[in-house]
Structure formats: C-alpha cells, structure tokens
C-alpha positions as CSV (number, residue, x, y, z in Angstrom):
1,M,3.0,36.9,-32.3
2,A,0.3,38.8,-31.2
3,A,-2.2,38.8,-28.5
4,D,-4.9,38.9,-30.7
5,E,-3.1,35.4,-32.7
6,I,-2.1,33.8,-29.5
7,K,-6.0,34.0,-28.3
8,D,-7.1,32.7,-31.3
9,T,-4.4,29.6,-31.8
10,K,-5.5,28.5,-27.8
11,R,-8.8,28.1,-29.1
12,E,-8.7,25.8,-31.7
13,K,-6.6,23.7,-30.0
14,I,-9.4,23.6,-27.8
15,L,-12.1,23.3,-30.4
16,K,-9.8,19.8,-31.1
17,I,-10.0,18.6,-28.0
18,I,-13.9,19.3,-27.6
19,E,-14.4,17.4,-31.0
20,N,-12.4,14.3,-29.5
21,L,-14.6,14.4,-26.9
22,S,-17.0,11.1,-26.2
23,L,-19.2,10.7,-22.9
24,F,-16.6,8.8,-21.4
25,D,-14.6,12.4,-20.6
26,D,-16.2,14.3,-17.8
27,D,-17.0,17.5,-18.7
28,L,-18.9,16.8,-21.5
29,M,-20.4,13.6,-19.5
30,T,-21.5,17.1,-16.8
31,L,-22.6,19.0,-19.4
32,V,-25.2,16.3,-21.2
33,F,-27.1,14.7,-18.4
34,D,-27.2,18.0,-15.8
35,K,-30.2,18.5,-15.3
36,N,-31.4,16.8,-18.0
37,I,-33.8,13.8,-17.0
38,L,-34.5,12.6,-20.4
39,A,-31.2,11.0,-20.8
40,T,-31.0,9.7,-17.4
41,E,-34.2,8.0,-17.7
42,L,-32.6,6.7,-20.8
43,L,-29.7,6.0,-18.7
44,L,-31.1,4.3,-16.1
45,N,-34.2,2.3,-17.7
46,I,-31.2,0.9,-19.7
47,I,-29.0,-0.1,-17.4
48,L,-31.9,-1.5,-14.9
49,Q,-33.5,-3.1,-17.9
50,R,-36.9,-1.5,-17.3
51,N,-38.7,0.6,-19.2
52,D,-41.1,2.5,-16.6
53,L,-38.5,4.3,-15.1
54,K,-39.4,8.2,-14.7
55,V,-36.6,10.7,-12.8
56,I,-37.7,13.3,-11.0
57,E,-34.2,15.1,-10.5
58,A,-30.5,14.5,-12.1
59,V,-27.7,16.5,-11.1
60,A,-24.3,16.6,-12.5
61,Q,-21.2,17.1,-10.3
62,R,-23.6,16.1,-7.2
63,E,-21.0,17.0,-3.9
64,Y,-21.9,14.8,-0.8
65,K,-20.0,16.5,2.5
66,N,-18.5,14.5,5.2
67,P,-20.0,15.3,8.5
68,M,-16.8,14.5,9.6
69,A,-14.2,16.8,10.7
70,G,-11.1,15.7,7.9
71,G,-13.8,13.5,6.3
72,R,-13.5,12.5,3.2
73,S,-16.4,14.6,0.8
74,I,-17.6,12.6,-2.6
75,T,-19.0,14.4,-5.8
76,I,-21.1,12.3,-8.0
77,D,-21.1,12.1,-11.3
78,I,-24.8,11.9,-12.3
79,Y,-27.3,12.0,-9.4
80,A,-30.9,11.5,-10.1
81,V,-33.9,9.8,-7.6
82,D,-36.9,8.4,-9.2
83,G,-40.5,8.6,-8.3
84,D,-40.2,5.8,-5.7
85,S,-36.9,8.0,-4.0
86,K,-35.0,5.8,-4.9
87,V,-31.0,7.1,-5.3
88,Y,-28.9,6.6,-8.1
89,D,-25.4,7.6,-7.9
90,V,-23.8,6.9,-11.7
91,E,-20.1,7.6,-12.0
92,V,-18.2,7.3,-15.4
93,Q,-14.8,6.1,-15.3
94,C,-11.9,6.2,-17.5
95,D,-9.5,5.2,-15.6
96,P,-9.9,2.2,-13.9
97,S,-8.4,2.9,-10.3
98,G,-11.6,5.5,-10.3
99,A,-13.8,2.0,-9.9
100,D,-12.6,0.2,-7.0
101,V,-14.7,-1.6,-5.1
102,H,-13.6,-0.5,-1.7
103,R,-14.6,3.0,-3.2
104,A,-18.2,1.5,-4.6
105,R,-18.7,0.5,-1.0
106,F,-17.4,4.1,0.2
107,H,-20.0,6.2,-2.0
108,S,-22.6,4.2,-0.9
109,S,-22.6,4.2,2.5
110,M,-22.6,8.1,2.0
111,I,-25.7,8.1,0.0
112,D,-27.3,6.5,2.8
113,S,-25.5,8.6,5.8
114,K,-27.6,11.6,3.7
115,M,-31.0,9.4,3.9
116,L,-33.0,10.0,7.5
117,R,-33.5,12.4,9.1
118,E,-32.7,12.5,13.1
119,K,-35.9,9.7,15.1
120,Q,-36.3,8.5,10.8
121,K,-36.4,4.6,11.3
122,F,-33.9,2.5,9.5
123,K,-36.8,0.7,7.2
124,E,-37.4,4.0,5.8
125,L,-33.9,3.9,3.9
126,H,-35.1,4.1,0.2
127,D,-33.0,1.5,-1.9
128,S,-29.6,3.6,-3.5
129,Y,-27.7,2.5,-6.4
130,V,-23.8,3.0,-7.6
131,I,-23.1,2.7,-10.7
132,F,-19.8,2.5,-12.8
133,I,-19.8,2.8,-16.2
134,T,-16.2,2.1,-16.8
135,K,-14.1,3.1,-20.3
136,T,-12.6,-0.6,-20.2
137,D,-14.5,-4.2,-18.7
138,V,-12.7,-3.9,-15.5
139,I,-14.1,-6.8,-13.7
140,G,-12.4,-8.9,-16.8
141,G,-15.3,-11.4,-17.9
142,G,-16.8,-10.7,-20.6
143,L,-19.9,-9.1,-20.1
144,P,-21.9,-6.2,-20.5
145,M,-23.0,-5.8,-17.0
146,Y,-22.0,-6.9,-13.5
147,H,-24.4,-6.7,-10.5
148,V,-23.2,-6.7,-6.6
149,E,-25.9,-7.8,-4.5
150,R,-25.4,-8.8,-0.6
151,V,-26.6,-12.8,0.1
152,F,-26.5,-14.9,3.6
153,Q,-23.4,-16.9,2.3
154,E,-24.8,-19.9,3.7
155,T,-28.3,-20.0,2.4
156,G,-27.7,-18.1,-0.6
157,R,-30.7,-16.1,-0.1
158,A,-30.9,-12.7,-1.0
159,F,-30.2,-9.8,1.8
160,N,-32.4,-7.5,0.0
161,D,-30.9,-3.7,2.3
162,G,-31.8,-1.8,-0.4
163,S,-28.4,-1.4,-1.8
164,H,-27.4,-1.9,-5.1
165,I,-23.8,-1.9,-7.3
166,I,-23.8,-1.8,-10.6
167,Y,-20.6,-2.0,-13.1
168,V,-21.2,-1.5,-16.7
169,N,-18.9,-2.6,-18.6
170,G,-17.9,0.6,-21.7
171,G,-15.8,-2.3,-24.0
172,Y,-18.9,-4.2,-24.3
173,I,-19.5,-3.7,-28.1
174,D,-23.2,-5.8,-29.8
175,D,-25.3,-3.1,-31.3
176,E,-28.3,-5.4,-30.7
177,D,-28.2,-4.8,-27.3
178,P,-29.3,-1.8,-26.0
179,V,-26.7,-1.6,-23.5
180,G,-24.4,-2.5,-26.5
181,R,-25.9,0.4,-28.5
182,L,-25.6,2.4,-24.8
183,M,-22.4,1.9,-24.4
184,H,-21.6,2.6,-28.0
185,D,-22.6,5.4,-27.6
186,F,-20.3,7.0,-24.6
187,R,-17.4,5.7,-26.7
188,C,-18.7,8.3,-30.1
189,I,-17.4,11.2,-30.5
190,K,-20.0,12.4,-33.7
191,S,-23.9,12.2,-33.0
192,D,-24.6,11.2,-36.2
193,D,-22.6,7.8,-35.1
194,M,-24.8,7.8,-32.1
195,F,-28.5,5.2,-31.7
196,Y,-30.2,7.0,-29.0
197,K,-30.9,10.7,-29.8
198,E,-32.0,11.3,-26.3
199,L,-28.0,11.4,-26.1
200,A,-27.0,12.7,-29.4
201,R,-28.9,15.8,-29.5
202,Q,-27.0,17.3,-26.5
203,V,-23.6,16.1,-28.2
204,E,-24.9,18.1,-31.1
205,Y,-24.9,21.1,-29.6
206,F,-22.4,21.1,-27.1
207,K,-19.4,20.0,-29.8
208,E,-21.3,20.9,-33.2
209,T,-23.5,24.4,-32.7
210,E,-21.4,27.5,-32.0
211,G,-22.9,28.3,-28.7
212,G,-22.7,24.7,-27.7
213,R,-19.4,24.9,-27.9
214,E,-18.3,28.5,-26.6
215,I,-20.0,26.9,-23.3
216,M,-17.5,23.9,-23.9
217,C,-14.1,26.0,-24.0
218,K,-15.3,28.0,-21.4
219,A,-15.8,25.4,-19.6
220,F,-12.1,24.2,-20.4
221,K,-11.0,28.0,-19.9
222,D,-12.8,27.6,-16.3
223,L,-11.0,24.4,-15.7
224,A,-7.8,25.5,-16.7
225,E,-7.8,28.5,-14.1
226,D,-8.4,26.1,-11.6
227,L,-5.7,23.9,-12.0
228,A,-3.5,26.8,-12.4
229,E,-4.9,28.0,-8.9
230,E,-4.6,24.4,-7.3
231,R,-0.5,24.4,-8.5
232,A,0.2,27.8,-7.3
233,K,-1.5,26.4,-4.2
234,E,0.3,23.3,-3.8
235,R,3.9,25.6,-5.1
236,A,3.1,28.1,-1.8
237,K,2.8,25.5,0.2
238,E,5.8,23.1,-0.8
239,K,7.7,26.7,-0.1
240,A,6.3,27.1,3.0
241,K,7.3,23.8,4.0
242,E,11.0,24.0,3.0
243,L,11.3,27.4,5.1
244,A,10.2,25.2,7.9
245,R,12.1,22.6,7.9
246,R,14.9,25.3,7.8
247,L,13.6,27.1,10.8
248,L,13.5,23.6,12.6
249,A,16.8,22.4,11.3
250,R,18.1,26.1,13.0
251,G,16.1,24.7,16.6
252,K,15.9,28.5,17.2
253,M,11.8,28.3,17.3
254,T,9.0,26.2,18.3
255,E,6.9,24.0,16.6
256,E,4.3,26.7,17.1
257,E,5.7,29.8,16.4
258,I,6.9,27.9,12.9
259,A,3.9,26.6,11.8
260,E,2.5,30.8,12.8
261,D,5.6,32.0,10.7
262,T,4.8,29.7,8.0
263,G,0.9,29.5,7.8
264,L,0.8,25.6,8.5
265,P,-1.0,23.4,10.5
266,L,0.6,23.0,13.6
267,E,0.3,19.3,12.7
268,T,1.9,19.6,9.3
269,V,5.4,20.7,11.5
270,R,6.1,18.4,13.7
271,G,5.3,16.0,11.6
272,L,7.9,17.6,8.8
273,A,10.3,17.8,12.7
274,E,9.7,13.8,12.3
275,L,11.6,13.0,9.1
C-alpha cells in the first residue's frame, strides 16, 4: 500500500472515531469548553440551578502543580471563575473510578491551596465547587444530582466553609428537566439532536465542518505521538531496570554506580536490590 493510501486510511479511521465522540470524551469536551464562556455559563447555571451566574474565565485542562517535591498534581477538565471570584472545577468522567470520593477531596484541597497569598486571612478564601459529571450514576441513588456539604453531625447545622462537591448523573434521562436536557446533550454524537445551542454550535463545528475536523484530527495525531513517546520512555525504563537487576545479581558494582550507569534514580535501584 502506498504511503498516501496509508495516510488516507488512517485519516478515515480518525474521522470515524470523531463521528462517534460525545462531550463525555476528553478530546471533544476540551475543545468545546476551552475559553468558551457561554458554554461554561450554561453548564454551571444549570447544575447550580441559577440563571444569573457570570463566568469571567474558562479554561480546559488547567494544571495545578503540587508544590511538594514528588507530590501529585492535577489537571482540571474545565476550570472556571465567576464574577464573585468563586472557583469551579468540573470533571467529566466516563470511568466510574475517576470519580472516587477521595479524588473529589484532593481536588478541593488543591484548589484551596492556590487561593490565598502570604498573610491573607483564611476567611478570605473564596467558595469552591468540585463538580463531577459522570457518564453513569456512580452514587446509585437514581437522582439527577448529589450535593455534598459539611455539617455539624450533632445539630445538622451547615458548616458553611464554602467548599462544595456535586456529582451529576450523566445517565439521568428527563427531557423536561434542564439537568436531563444537559446530560442528553453530553451523550449526543450529533449536534442536530442537542437541546442547547451553546453546546450544539461548538459540537457542530468540531465534528461536522472541515475546519473543525482538521483540528480534531491534529489533536488525535498529537495524542498518538504523545502516547508513542510515553510508551518508548516506559520501555527504556524497563530495560534500564532489567540491566540494573543483572548488575545487582553480579554483585560487582555499588548501587550508586549502577544508578549512574543505568540512569535510574538511586531509590529505584535500592528498591530493586530489596526484591
């Protein structure tokens, strides 16, 4: 098969994948919501049951780096700030394991850690919302949404610390309910089938126009290249570990020398030595 034919075949496969994408898929969701104030306002107003929320910033795939050496960082699917400086972290999850309750706690803490400057008072913390939109009903109560708030257990009174966690059931079906219509749109693979024009316009552009499909194809190509690079690094790391194991078994080099020759961290070599 000629090179051009192979290229065309790959493109056709990518276009077929794009055709079946919905807003539950990272690649499309990221492009639709990145810097899209109107779509993000729509999303948050529906989930928070408001009609007056104004978003001033919306960024997809916003990274929050952990200041602790070796600490885990996070990448927020949709990061938003409203006119009252409240911060929103919206996570769109197909896999139920991605909506673990401990992840919600960790995301909330990471957002809080970036809010205050040195010597600012704790009461100056703005409200934060961590919102998980899950493809299935991970909580299992059959409800459209689940709100998590801290309370004093003895009195039932709200703690009112400004931290909010919400789970949205992506499997919820009710075309008479704004949340149901929103989740319907998230599941749609065709813009014509969607209720909300703020979402339909972007889905139509990225999936159904030549310019939008080119952007999607490039995103898939970049993703494939990144994955190939990651796999190559992982293979190289495994080869280095195997070499380190052999050198340790021979017992003729120190752990420090093995670490230097293989390029592995000394801690990794020491861990292999203990096996």
